N, C-alpha and C positions, 0 to 999 in steps of 0.2 A: 826545445824539453830538455831538462836531463830526465837522467835514470831515474835514480831515489827523490826526484821533486814530488810534492803532492800532489795530487792530480784530483778533479770536482765534476762527475759530470753535469754537463751545462746544458745538455739535450735526450729525451728519453722516448720515444714515440712507438708502435706499434705497428706497421703496416704504411708506410709513407715513405719509402724509399726516394722518391722524388725530390720531398721537401730535406730528409737528410743531406742530399748530396745538395740540393739549391744553400743549404746550410753551412757545409763541408767547403763552398765554394767562397762565402760568405767570408766565412772565418780565415781561410786562406788570403782571399783581395785584402783583408786589413794585416796582414803580416801576425796573427793569430797561431802559435804553435798548437796540436790536436792530437787526439788520440782517438781512434772511432770504431764502431765494430757492427758488424751484424750479426743477430746471433735467433736463433729459428728457437719462433715461442714454446713448441713441444717438440718431444722426441716420437717419431713413428712408435710404432707396436711392434714386439720383435716377432721374427719371422717368418716364413718366406716370403722374398719380395718384401720385407719390412724396410726400404727407404722409400715406398712408395705409399703416396697419402692418397684416397681412395677422393677423399673430397677436393685435387686438384684434376679430376674426371667427368665434370661435370660442363652445362652447356659455357658457361662461359668463361672455359679453362680456371689455371692457377691462382688460385689466390694470394696474396702478398700476407702472410703472417708474422713477418720477422717482426724483431724489435731490434732498436737503432738507435747506436749512443756515439756520442762526442763527450769527451773529459777533454778539459784544458787545465793546467798548471794555477797552480792556486793565486797567484798574482793576477791572471789575465782574466779572475772569473767574471768580476762586475764589470769591463770591457765586453766581454762575451754576449753575455746573457745582454746586455743593451743592444748589442748589436742583433744579435736573436729575436729581441722581445719589439725590436722596430722593423723586422723586414716582413713582407707580405708572405703570405702562406700559402704552398703554390696550393694545387688540388689533386691529386692522383687516384 
């Protein structure tokens, strides 16, 4: 994928890390170049221990609140969307 090529987001989900990894693997198997990102859905509050999120210390442990993105080149969008639509989603 060229540096100055237009990229379009074909995958955006919240809290689906396993599904995101499966989607990346599928695109890689079909030789579709992509860029992917994992971003936190919300920033922790400032102050002492600001990087700690109190909701991560419950009985079930850390919750996946991240957003997951996959972008592909404009020319590959139809093929990537077709592949992603035809796959079976994994449960996380």
